[in-house]
PQR file of N, CA, C, O and H, with PARSE charges and radii, in Angstrom:
ATOM      1  N   MET A   1      10.019  18.704   7.574 -0.4000 1.5000
ATOM      2  CA  MET A   1      10.661  19.433   8.006 -0.0000 2.0000
ATOM      3  C   MET A   1      11.332  20.454   6.934  0.5500 1.7000
ATOM      4  O   MET A   1      12.154  20.026   6.123 -0.5500 1.4000
ATOM      5  N   LEU A   2      10.818  22.286   6.974 -0.4000 1.5000
ATOM      6  CA  LEU A   2      11.493  23.223   5.912 -0.0000 2.0000
ATOM      7  C   LEU A   2      12.295  23.368   6.556  0.5500 1.7000
ATOM      8  O   LEU A   2      12.363  23.116   7.759 -0.5500 1.4000
ATOM      9  H   LEU A   2      10.151  22.634   7.632  0.4000 1.0000
ATOM     10  N   VAL A   3      13.387  23.991   5.575 -0.4000 1.5000
ATOM     11  CA  VAL A   3      14.857  24.854   6.103 -0.0000 2.0000
ATOM     12  C   VAL A   3      14.413  26.165   6.985  0.5500 1.7000
ATOM     13  O   VAL A   3      15.330  26.857   7.428 -0.5500 1.4000
ATOM     14  H   VAL A   3      13.332  24.195   4.597  0.4000 1.0000
ATOM     15  N   ASN A   4      13.307  26.476   7.213 -0.4000 1.5000
ATOM     16  CA  ASN A   4      13.307  27.833   8.248 -0.0000 2.0000
ATOM     17  C   ASN A   4      12.939  27.441   9.289  0.5500 1.7000
ATOM     18  O   ASN A   4      12.666  28.241  10.184 -0.5500 1.4000
ATOM     19  H   ASN A   4      12.562  25.914   6.852  0.4000 1.0000
ATOM     20  N   GLY A   5      12.800  25.753   9.502 -0.4000 1.5000
ATOM     21  CA  GLY A   5      12.317  25.140  10.626 -0.0000 2.0000
ATOM     22  C   GLY A   5      10.704  24.825  11.117  0.5500 1.7000
ATOM     23  O   GLY A   5      10.335  24.546  12.257 -0.5500 1.4000
ATOM     24  H   GLY A   5      13.021  25.103   8.775  0.4000 1.0000
ATOM     25  N   ASN A   6      10.115  24.920  10.249 -0.4000 1.5000
ATOM     26  CA  ASN A   6       8.646  24.999  10.536 -0.0000 2.0000
ATOM     27  C   ASN A   6       8.664  23.104  10.169  0.5500 1.7000
ATOM     28  O   ASN A   6       9.510  22.642   9.403 -0.5500 1.4000
ATOM     29  H   ASN A   6      10.416  25.146   9.322  0.4000 1.0000
ATOM     30  N   VAL A   7       7.869  22.433  10.683 -0.4000 1.5000
ATOM     31  CA  VAL A   7       7.294  21.376  10.814 -0.0000 2.0000
ATOM     32  C   VAL A   7       5.948  20.919  10.819  0.5500 1.7000
ATOM     33  O   VAL A   7       4.971  21.252  11.491 -0.5500 1.4000
ATOM     34  H   VAL A   7       7.182  22.808  11.306  0.4000 1.0000
ATOM     35  N   TYR A   8       6.124  20.040   9.872 -0.4000 1.5000
ATOM     36  CA  TYR A   8       4.519  19.374   9.358 -0.0000 2.0000
ATOM     37  C   TYR A   8       4.598  17.906   9.166  0.5500 1.7000
ATOM     38  O   TYR A   8       5.680  17.547   8.701 -0.5500 1.4000
ATOM     39  H   TYR A   8       6.917  19.770   9.326  0.4000 1.0000
ATOM     40  N   GLY A   9       3.681  16.895   9.415 -0.4000 1.5000
ATOM     41  CA  GLY A   9       3.190  15.851   9.653 -0.0000 2.0000
ATOM     42  C   GLY A   9       1.700  15.127   9.004  0.5500 1.7000
ATOM     43  O   GLY A   9       0.680  15.759   9.278 -0.5500 1.4000
ATOM     44  H   GLY A   9       2.802  17.187   9.792  0.4000 1.0000
ATOM     45  N   SER A  10       1.554  14.070   8.312 -0.4000 1.5000
ATOM     46  CA  SER A  10       0.038  13.599   8.040 -0.0000 2.0000
ATOM     47  C   SER A  10       0.634  12.253   8.478  0.5500 1.7000
ATOM     48  O   SER A  10       1.762  11.899   8.819 -0.5500 1.4000
ATOM     49  H   SER A  10       2.383  13.556   8.090  0.4000 1.0000
ATOM     50  N   GLY A  11      -1.057  11.374   8.281 -0.4000 1.5000
ATOM     51  CA  GLY A  11      -0.928   9.873   9.145 -0.0000 2.0000
ATOM     52  C   GLY A  11      -2.183  10.054  10.334  0.5500 1.7000
ATOM     53  O   GLY A  11      -2.730  11.034  10.838 -0.5500 1.4000
ATOM     54  H   GLY A  11      -1.973  11.662   8.005  0.4000 1.0000
ATOM     55  N   TRP A  12      -2.329   8.519  10.497 -0.4000 1.5000
ATOM     56  CA  TRP A  12      -2.750   8.591  12.298 -0.0000 2.0000
ATOM     57  C   TRP A  12      -2.965   9.638  12.753  0.5500 1.7000
ATOM     58  O   TRP A  12      -2.150  10.531  12.518 -0.5500 1.4000
ATOM     59  H   TRP A  12      -1.884   7.723  10.088  0.4000 1.0000
ATOM     60  N   ASN A  13      -3.859   9.857  13.378 -0.4000 1.5000
ATOM     61  CA  ASN A  13      -3.565  11.018  14.861 -0.0000 2.0000
ATOM     62  C   ASN A  13      -4.699  10.554  15.832  0.5500 1.7000
ATOM     63  O   ASN A  13      -5.126  11.432  16.582 -0.5500 1.4000
ATOM     64  H   ASN A  13      -4.521   9.132  13.569  0.4000 1.0000
ATOM     65  N   THR A  14      -5.157   9.524  15.916 -0.4000 1.5000
ATOM     66  CA  THR A  14      -5.691   9.163  16.932 -0.0000 2.0000
ATOM     67  C   THR A  14      -5.653   9.263  18.249  0.5500 1.7000
ATOM     68  O   THR A  14      -6.688   9.139  18.903 -0.5500 1.4000
ATOM     69  H   THR A  14      -4.810   8.811  15.307  0.4000 1.0000
ATOM     70  N   ASP A  15      -4.303   9.533  18.903 -0.4000 1.5000
ATOM     71  CA  ASP A  15      -3.844  10.208  19.911 -0.0000 2.0000
ATOM     72  C   ASP A  15      -3.107  11.183  19.327  0.5500 1.7000
ATOM     73  O   ASP A  15      -1.944  10.825  19.144 -0.5500 1.4000
ATOM     74  H   ASP A  15      -3.462   9.635  18.372  0.4000 1.0000
ATOM     75  N   GLY A  16      -3.398  12.471  18.907 -0.4000 1.5000
ATOM     76  CA  GLY A  16      -2.609  13.399  18.743 -0.0000 2.0000
ATOM     77  C   GLY A  16      -1.472  14.005  18.662  0.5500 1.7000
ATOM     78  O   GLY A  16      -1.165  15.156  18.972 -0.5500 1.4000
ATOM     79  H   GLY A  16      -4.343  12.761  19.056  0.4000 1.0000
ATOM     80  N   ARG A  17      -0.702  12.928  18.107 -0.4000 1.5000
ATOM     81  CA  ARG A  17       0.381  12.369  17.963 -0.0000 2.0000
ATOM     82  C   ARG A  17       0.925  13.627  16.815  0.5500 1.7000
ATOM     83  O   ARG A  17       1.952  14.292  16.954 -0.5500 1.4000
ATOM     84  H   ARG A  17      -0.952  11.993  17.855  0.4000 1.0000
ATOM     85  N   LEU A  18       0.020  13.726  15.765 -0.4000 1.5000
ATOM     86  CA  LEU A  18       0.716  15.017  14.732 -0.0000 2.0000
ATOM     87  C   LEU A  18       0.872  16.293  15.077  0.5500 1.7000
ATOM     88  O   LEU A  18       0.955  17.298  14.369 -0.5500 1.4000
ATOM     89  H   LEU A  18      -0.814  13.186  15.652  0.4000 1.0000
ATOM     90  N   GLY A  19       0.912  16.125  16.511 -0.4000 1.5000
ATOM     91  CA  GLY A  19       1.079  17.348  16.969 -0.0000 2.0000
ATOM     92  C   GLY A  19       0.255  18.952  16.484  0.5500 1.7000
ATOM     93  O   GLY A  19       0.727  19.995  16.937 -0.5500 1.4000
ATOM     94  H   GLY A  19       0.844  15.309  17.085  0.4000 1.0000
ATOM     95  N   ASP A  20      -1.038  18.999  15.503 -0.4000 1.5000
ATOM     96  CA  ASP A  20      -1.805  19.875  15.136 -0.0000 2.0000
ATOM     97  C   ASP A  20      -3.043  20.143  15.688  0.5500 1.7000
ATOM     98  O   ASP A  20      -3.944  20.535  14.947 -0.5500 1.4000
ATOM     99  H   ASP A  20      -1.422  18.152  15.135  0.4000 1.0000
ATOM    100  N   GLY A  21      -3.317  19.922  17.426 -0.4000 1.5000
ATOM    101  CA  GLY A  21      -3.903  20.071  18.363 -0.0000 2.0000
ATOM    102  C   GLY A  21      -5.543  19.803  18.041  0.5500 1.7000
ATOM    103  O   GLY A  21      -6.546  20.482  18.262 -0.5500 1.4000
ATOM    104  H   GLY A  21      -2.585  19.604  18.028  0.4000 1.0000
ATOM    105  N   SER A  22      -5.264  18.103  17.231 -0.4000 1.5000
ATOM    106  CA  SER A  22      -6.649  17.733  16.640 -0.0000 2.0000
ATOM    107  C   SER A  22      -6.560  16.257  16.956  0.5500 1.7000
ATOM    108  O   SER A  22      -5.403  15.899  17.179 -0.5500 1.4000
ATOM    109  H   SER A  22      -4.450  17.552  17.051  0.4000 1.0000
ATOM    110  N   LEU A  23      -7.235  15.553  17.014 -0.4000 1.5000
ATOM    111  CA  LEU A  23      -7.252  14.091  17.172 -0.0000 2.0000
ATOM    112  C   LEU A  23      -7.925  13.438  15.480  0.5500 1.7000
ATOM    113  O   LEU A  23      -8.545  12.398  15.257 -0.5500 1.4000
ATOM    114  H   LEU A  23      -8.174  15.843  16.832  0.4000 1.0000
ATOM    115  N   THR A  24      -7.537  14.414  14.636 -0.4000 1.5000
ATOM    116  CA  THR A  24      -8.278  13.834  13.412 -0.0000 2.0000
ATOM    117  C   THR A  24      -6.919  13.087  12.640  0.5500 1.7000
ATOM    118  O   THR A  24      -5.814  13.562  12.903 -0.5500 1.4000
ATOM    119  H   THR A  24      -7.034  15.259  14.817  0.4000 1.0000
ATOM    120  N   SER A  25      -6.986  12.189  11.909 -0.4000 1.5000
ATOM    121  CA  SER A  25      -6.066  11.655  10.996 -0.0000 2.0000
ATOM    122  C   SER A  25      -5.872  12.493   9.740  0.5500 1.7000
ATOM    123  O   SER A  25      -6.878  13.165   9.508 -0.5500 1.4000
ATOM    124  H   SER A  25      -7.884  11.804  11.695  0.4000 1.0000
ATOM    125  N   LYS A  26      -5.085  12.629   9.032 -0.4000 1.5000
ATOM    126  CA  LYS A  26      -4.571  14.016   8.138 -0.0000 2.0000
ATOM    127  C   LYS A  26      -4.291  12.591   6.956  0.5500 1.7000
ATOM    128  O   LYS A  26      -3.891  11.487   7.326 -0.5500 1.4000
ATOM    129  H   LYS A  26      -4.269  12.083   9.221  0.4000 1.0000
ATOM    130  N   SER A  27      -4.579  12.921   5.672 -0.4000 1.5000
ATOM    131  CA  SER A  27      -3.739  12.146   4.335 -0.0000 2.0000
ATOM    132  C   SER A  27      -2.836  13.468   3.911  0.5500 1.7000
ATOM    133  O   SER A  27      -1.767  13.227   3.349 -0.5500 1.4000
ATOM    134  H   SER A  27      -4.904  13.818   5.371  0.4000 1.0000
ATOM    135  N   LEU A  28      -3.228  14.970   4.165 -0.4000 1.5000
ATOM    136  CA  LEU A  28      -2.296  15.677   3.826 -0.0000 2.0000
ATOM    137  C   LEU A  28      -1.638  16.613   4.648  0.5500 1.7000
ATOM    138  O   LEU A  28      -2.350  17.101   5.526 -0.5500 1.4000
ATOM    139  H   LEU A  28      -4.096  15.166   4.622  0.4000 1.0000
ATOM    140  N   PHE A  29      -0.057  17.124   4.580 -0.4000 1.5000
ATOM    141  CA  PHE A  29       0.309  17.405   5.717 -0.0000 2.0000
ATOM    142  C   PHE A  29       0.134  18.518   6.332  0.5500 1.7000
ATOM    143  O   PHE A  29      -0.004  19.525   5.637 -0.5500 1.4000
ATOM    144  H   PHE A  29       0.521  16.727   3.867  0.4000 1.0000
ATOM    145  N   VAL A  30       0.097  18.621   7.629 -0.4000 1.5000
ATOM    146  CA  VAL A  30      -0.431  19.935   8.357 -0.0000 2.0000
ATOM    147  C   VAL A  30       0.499  20.288   9.130  0.5500 1.7000
ATOM    148  O   VAL A  30       1.351  19.436   9.378 -0.5500 1.4000
ATOM    149  H   VAL A  30       0.209  17.803   8.194  0.4000 1.0000
ATOM    150  N   GLY A  31       0.652  21.903   9.869 -0.4000 1.5000
ATOM    151  CA  GLY A  31       1.833  22.158  10.635 -0.0000 2.0000
ATOM    152  C   GLY A  31       1.090  21.474  11.809  0.5500 1.7000
ATOM    153  O   GLY A  31      -0.050  21.127  12.120 -0.5500 1.4000
ATOM    154  H   GLY A  31      -0.040  22.596   9.667  0.4000 1.0000
ATOM    155  N   VAL A  32       2.880  21.464  12.495 -0.4000 1.5000
ATOM    156  CA  VAL A  32       2.613  20.988  13.516 -0.0000 2.0000
ATOM    157  C   VAL A  32       3.172  22.449  14.864  0.5500 1.7000
ATOM    158  O   VAL A  32       4.096  23.260  14.796 -0.5500 1.4000
ATOM    159  H   VAL A  32       3.806  21.745  12.243  0.4000 1.0000
ATOM    160  N   TYR A  33       2.017  22.198  16.047 -0.4000 1.5000
ATOM    161  CA  TYR A  33       1.943  23.615  16.819 -0.0000 2.0000
ATOM    162  C   TYR A  33       3.246  23.669  17.743  0.5500 1.7000
ATOM    163  O   TYR A  33       3.665  23.009  18.694 -0.5500 1.4000
ATOM    164  H   TYR A  33       1.267  21.539  16.102  0.4000 1.0000
ATOM    165  N   MET A  34       3.506  24.318  17.308 -0.4000 1.5000
ATOM    166  CA  MET A  34       4.305  25.370  18.177 -0.0000 2.0000
ATOM    167  C   MET A  34       4.744  26.068  18.993  0.5500 1.7000
ATOM    168  O   MET A  34       5.914  26.400  19.184 -0.5500 1.4000
ATOM    169  H   MET A  34       3.165  24.854  16.535  0.4000 1.0000
ATOM    170  N   GLY A  35       3.597  26.404  19.663 -0.4000 1.5000
ATOM    171  CA  GLY A  35       3.568  26.916  21.062 -0.0000 2.0000
ATOM    172  C   GLY A  35       3.954  26.319  22.342  0.5500 1.7000
ATOM    173  O   GLY A  35       4.913  25.553  22.434 -0.5500 1.4000
ATOM    174  H   GLY A  35       2.646  26.135  19.508  0.4000 1.0000
ATOM    175  N   GLY A  36       3.494  26.533  22.961 -0.4000 1.5000
ATOM    176  CA  GLY A  36       3.844  25.532  24.539 -0.0000 2.0000
ATOM    177  C   GLY A  36       5.351  25.936  24.697  0.5500 1.7000
ATOM    178  O   GLY A  36       5.840  27.053  24.527 -0.5500 1.4000
ATOM    179  H   GLY A  36       2.715  27.155  22.887  0.4000 1.0000
ATOM    180  N   ALA A  37       6.283  24.193  25.243 -0.4000 1.5000
ATOM    181  CA  ALA A  37       7.408  23.830  25.249 -0.0000 2.0000
ATOM    182  C   ALA A  37       8.290  24.229  23.777  0.5500 1.7000
ATOM    183  O   ALA A  37       9.486  24.506  23.694 -0.5500 1.4000
ATOM    184  H   ALA A  37       5.886  23.286  25.381  0.4000 1.0000
ATOM    185  N   MET A  38       7.551  24.174  22.979 -0.4000 1.5000
ATOM    186  CA  MET A  38       8.369  24.866  22.139 -0.0000 2.0000
ATOM    187  C   MET A  38       8.406  25.992  21.007  0.5500 1.7000
ATOM    188  O   MET A  38       8.713  25.937  19.816 -0.5500 1.4000
ATOM    189  H   MET A  38       6.579  23.948  23.047  0.4000 1.0000
ATOM    190  N   ALA A  39       7.999  26.977  21.784 -0.4000 1.5000
ATOM    191  CA  ALA A  39       7.363  28.515  21.835 -0.0000 2.0000
ATOM    192  C   ALA A  39       8.858  28.758  21.386  0.5500 1.7000
ATOM    193  O   ALA A  39       9.809  28.266  21.993 -0.5500 1.4000
ATOM    194  H   ALA A  39       7.749  27.022  22.751  0.4000 1.0000
ATOM    195  N   GLY A  40       9.020  29.815  19.919 -0.4000 1.5000
ATOM    196  CA  GLY A  40      10.271  30.740  20.183 -0.0000 2.0000
ATOM    197  C   GLY A  40      11.355  29.429  19.582  0.5500 1.7000
ATOM    198  O   GLY A  40      12.460  29.877  19.274 -0.5500 1.4000
ATOM    199  H   GLY A  40       8.248  30.215  19.426  0.4000 1.0000
ATOM    200  N   LYS A  41      11.246  28.332  19.432 -0.4000 1.5000
ATOM    201  CA  LYS A  41      12.235  27.481  19.295 -0.0000 2.0000
ATOM    202  C   LYS A  41      12.201  26.777  17.887  0.5500 1.7000
ATOM    203  O   LYS A  41      11.132  26.314  17.489 -0.5500 1.4000
ATOM    204  H   LYS A  41      10.349  27.968  19.682  0.4000 1.0000
ATOM    205  N   LYS A  42      13.737  26.652  16.859 -0.4000 1.5000
ATOM    206  CA  LYS A  42      13.673  26.437  15.145 -0.0000 2.0000
ATOM    207  C   LYS A  42      14.211  25.121  15.712  0.5500 1.7000
ATOM    208  O   LYS A  42      15.016  24.905  16.618 -0.5500 1.4000
ATOM    209  H   LYS A  42      14.605  27.029  17.183  0.4000 1.0000
ATOM    210  N   ILE A  43      13.391  24.155  14.753 -0.4000 1.5000
ATOM    211  CA  ILE A  43      13.336  22.767  14.742 -0.0000 2.0000
ATOM    212  C   ILE A  43      15.056  22.498  13.966  0.5500 1.7000
ATOM    213  O   ILE A  43      15.451  23.161  13.007 -0.5500 1.4000
ATOM    214  H   ILE A  43      12.736  24.330  14.018  0.4000 1.0000
ATOM    215  N   ALA A  44      15.840  21.438  14.618 -0.4000 1.5000
ATOM    216  CA  ALA A  44      17.381  21.266  13.762 -0.0000 2.0000
ATOM    217  C   ALA A  44      16.897  19.485  12.964  0.5500 1.7000
ATOM    218  O   ALA A  44      17.011  19.180  11.777 -0.5500 1.4000
ATOM    219  H   ALA A  44      15.519  20.899  15.396  0.4000 1.0000
ATOM    220  N   LYS A  45      16.411  18.673  14.017 -0.4000 1.5000
ATOM    221  CA  LYS A  45      16.374  17.476  13.209 -0.0000 2.0000
ATOM    222  C   LYS A  45      15.084  16.621  13.611  0.5500 1.7000
ATOM    223  O   LYS A  45      15.077  16.641  14.842 -0.5500 1.4000
ATOM    224  H   LYS A  45      16.318  18.921  14.982  0.4000 1.0000
ATOM    225  N   ILE A  46      14.273  16.071  13.277 -0.4000 1.5000
ATOM    226  CA  ILE A  46      12.948  15.293  14.175 -0.0000 2.0000
ATOM    227  C   ILE A  46      13.524  13.456  13.552  0.5500 1.7000
ATOM    228  O   ILE A  46      14.303  13.022  12.704 -0.5500 1.4000
ATOM    229  H   ILE A  46      14.278  16.055  12.277  0.4000 1.0000
ATOM    230  N   SER A  47      12.807  13.016  14.334 -0.4000 1.5000
ATOM    231  CA  SER A  47      13.052  11.226  14.303 -0.0000 2.0000
ATOM    232  C   SER A  47      11.896  10.961  14.833  0.5500 1.7000
ATOM    233  O   SER A  47      11.447  11.801  15.614 -0.5500 1.4000
ATOM    234  H   SER A  47      12.174  13.368  15.024  0.4000 1.0000
ATOM    235  N   GLY A  48      11.187   9.860  14.587 -0.4000 1.5000
ATOM    236  CA  GLY A  48      10.050   9.419  15.168 -0.0000 2.0000
ATOM    237  C   GLY A  48       9.966   7.793  14.735  0.5500 1.7000
ATOM    238  O   GLY A  48      10.544   7.135  13.870 -0.5500 1.4000
ATOM    239  H   GLY A  48      11.551   9.177  13.953  0.4000 1.0000
ATOM    240  N   ASN A  49       8.837   7.430  15.891 -0.4000 1.5000
ATOM    241  CA  ASN A  49       8.468   5.626  15.647 -0.0000 2.0000
ATOM    242  C   ASN A  49       6.921   5.518  15.505  0.5500 1.7000
ATOM    243  O   ASN A  49       6.300   6.579  15.552 -0.5500 1.4000
ATOM    244  H   ASN A  49       8.368   7.965  16.594  0.4000 1.0000
ATOM    245  N   SER A  50       6.349   4.562  15.367 -0.4000 1.5000
ATOM    246  CA  SER A  50       5.041   5.147  16.096 -0.0000 2.0000
ATOM    247  C   SER A  50       4.461   4.851  16.975  0.5500 1.7000
ATOM    248  O   SER A  50       3.315   4.407  17.050 -0.5500 1.4000
ATOM    249  H   SER A  50       6.854   3.700  15.329  0.4000 1.0000
ATOM    250  N   LEU A  51       5.465   5.149  18.016 -0.4000 1.5000
ATOM    251  CA  LEU A  51       5.016   5.472  19.157 -0.0000 2.0000
ATOM    252  C   LEU A  51       4.864   7.248  19.518  0.5500 1.7000
ATOM    253  O   LEU A  51       3.813   7.824  19.799 -0.5500 1.4000
ATOM    254  H   LEU A  51       6.396   5.510  17.954  0.4000 1.0000
ATOM    255  N   MET A  52       6.280   7.887  19.407 -0.4000 1.5000
ATOM    256  CA  MET A  52       6.206   9.266  19.613 -0.0000 2.0000
ATOM    257  C   MET A  52       7.488   9.290  18.171  0.5500 1.7000
ATOM    258  O   MET A  52       8.069   8.454  17.480 -0.5500 1.4000
ATOM    259  H   MET A  52       7.134   7.419  19.178  0.4000 1.0000
ATOM    260  N   THR A  53       7.419  11.199  18.333 -0.4000 1.5000
ATOM    261  CA  THR A  53       8.633  11.549  17.883 -0.0000 2.0000
ATOM    262  C   THR A  53       9.107  12.376  18.576  0.5500 1.7000
ATOM    263  O   THR A  53       8.474  12.908  19.488 -0.5500 1.4000
ATOM    264  H   THR A  53       6.947  11.878  18.894  0.4000 1.0000
ATOM    265  N   MET A  54      10.459  12.682  18.250 -0.4000 1.5000
ATOM    266  CA  MET A  54      11.509  13.663  18.963 -0.0000 2.0000
ATOM    267  C   MET A  54      11.374  14.567  18.582  0.5500 1.7000
ATOM    268  O   MET A  54      10.325  14.620  17.941 -0.5500 1.4000
ATOM    269  H   MET A  54      10.973  12.249  17.510  0.4000 1.0000
ATOM    270  N   ALA A  55      12.273  16.070  18.614 -0.4000 1.5000
ATOM    271  CA  ALA A  55      12.372  17.406  17.751 -0.0000 2.0000
ATOM    272  C   ALA A  55      13.687  17.542  18.367  0.5500 1.7000
ATOM    273  O   ALA A  55      13.783  17.369  19.582 -0.5500 1.4000
ATOM    274  H   ALA A  55      13.126  16.028  19.134  0.4000 1.0000
ATOM    275  N   LEU A  56      15.008  17.916  17.461 -0.4000 1.5000
ATOM    276  CA  LEU A  56      15.723  18.374  18.337 -0.0000 2.0000
ATOM    277  C   LEU A  56      16.076  20.149  17.743  0.5500 1.7000
ATOM    278  O   LEU A  56      16.431  20.486  16.614 -0.5500 1.4000
ATOM    279  H   LEU A  56      14.930  18.056  16.474  0.4000 1.0000
ATOM    280  N   ALA A  57      15.814  21.060  18.999 -0.4000 1.5000
ATOM    281  CA  ALA A  57      15.595  22.346  18.477 -0.0000 2.0000
ATOM    282  C   ALA A  57      17.350  22.725  18.459  0.5500 1.7000
ATOM    283  O   ALA A  57      18.277  22.173  19.051 -0.5500 1.4000
ATOM    284  H   ALA A  57      15.525  20.786  19.917  0.4000 1.0000
ATOM    285  N   THR A  58      17.336  23.721  17.661 -0.4000 1.5000
ATOM    286  CA  THR A  58      18.449  24.583  17.700 -0.0000 2.0000
ATOM    287  C   THR A  58      19.305  24.443  19.143  0.5500 1.7000
ATOM    288  O   THR A  58      18.286  24.357  19.828 -0.5500 1.4000
ATOM    289  H   THR A  58      16.583  24.169  17.179  0.4000 1.0000
ATOM    290  N   GLY A  59      20.056  24.381  19.831 -0.4000 1.5000
ATOM    291  CA  GLY A  59      20.768  24.832  20.632 -0.0000 2.0000
ATOM    292  C   GLY A  59      20.716  23.219  21.544  0.5500 1.7000
ATOM    293  O   GLY A  59      20.382  22.980  22.704 -0.5500 1.4000
ATOM    294  H   GLY A  59      20.884  24.451  19.275  0.4000 1.0000
ATOM    295  N   ASN A  60      21.071  22.560  20.734 -0.4000 1.5000
ATOM    296  CA  ASN A  60      20.512  20.900  21.400 -0.0000 2.0000
ATOM    297  C   ASN A  60      19.606  21.251  22.452  0.5500 1.7000
ATOM    298  O   ASN A  60      20.222  21.535  23.480 -0.5500 1.4000
ATOM    299  H   ASN A  60      21.342  22.754  19.791  0.4000 1.0000
ATOM    300  N   SER A  61      18.414  21.329  22.556 -0.4000 1.5000
ATOM    301  CA  SER A  61      17.193  20.790  23.460 -0.0000 2.0000
ATOM    302  C   SER A  61      15.960  19.514  22.879  0.5500 1.7000
ATOM    303  O   SER A  61      15.380  19.703  21.810 -0.5500 1.4000
ATOM    304  H   SER A  61      17.914  21.098  21.721  0.4000 1.0000
ATOM    305  N   ALA A  62      15.769  18.651  23.457 -0.4000 1.5000
ATOM    306  CA  ALA A  62      15.242  17.610  22.947 -0.0000 2.0000
ATOM    307  C   ALA A  62      13.536  17.656  23.568  0.5500 1.7000
ATOM    308  O   ALA A  62      13.149  18.087  24.654 -0.5500 1.4000
ATOM    309  H   ALA A  62      16.240  18.497  24.326  0.4000 1.0000
ATOM    310  N   THR A  63      12.817  17.109  22.562 -0.4000 1.5000
ATOM    311  CA  THR A  63      11.477  17.521  23.615 -0.0000 2.0000
ATOM    312  C   THR A  63      10.749  16.554  22.637  0.5500 1.7000
ATOM    313  O   THR A  63      11.263  16.462  21.522 -0.5500 1.4000
ATOM    314  H   THR A  63      13.132  16.759  21.680  0.4000 1.0000
ATOM    315  N   ILE A  64       9.788  15.923  22.848 -0.4000 1.5000
ATOM    316  CA  ILE A  64       8.410  15.072  22.572 -0.0000 2.0000
ATOM    317  C   ILE A  64       7.422  15.765  21.430  0.5500 1.7000
ATOM    318  O   ILE A  64       7.176  16.817  20.839 -0.5500 1.4000
ATOM    319  H   ILE A  64       9.371  15.999  23.754  0.4000 1.0000
ATOM    320  N   LEU A  65       7.323  15.399  21.467 -0.4000 1.5000
ATOM    321  CA  LEU A  65       6.100  16.610  20.252 -0.0000 2.0000
ATOM    322  C   LEU A  65       5.080  15.453  20.327  0.5500 1.7000
ATOM    323  O   LEU A  65       3.999  15.544  19.745 -0.5500 1.4000
ATOM    324  H   LEU A  65       7.523  14.545  21.946  0.4000 1.0000
TER
END
């Protein structure tokens, strides 16, 4: 996560867990799709495990990415 709230991820992506709109695993960081439920939100914190990633947007609304 960058200071401006942009979120990036890399790794296995067979189930679309990276949030970049693809099912292709990535060895380099790619930007997470910030449309849909995340449209217009700035991310304050992120947390995750092997099954999911949670994002806390400013204003304390949590979303599963």
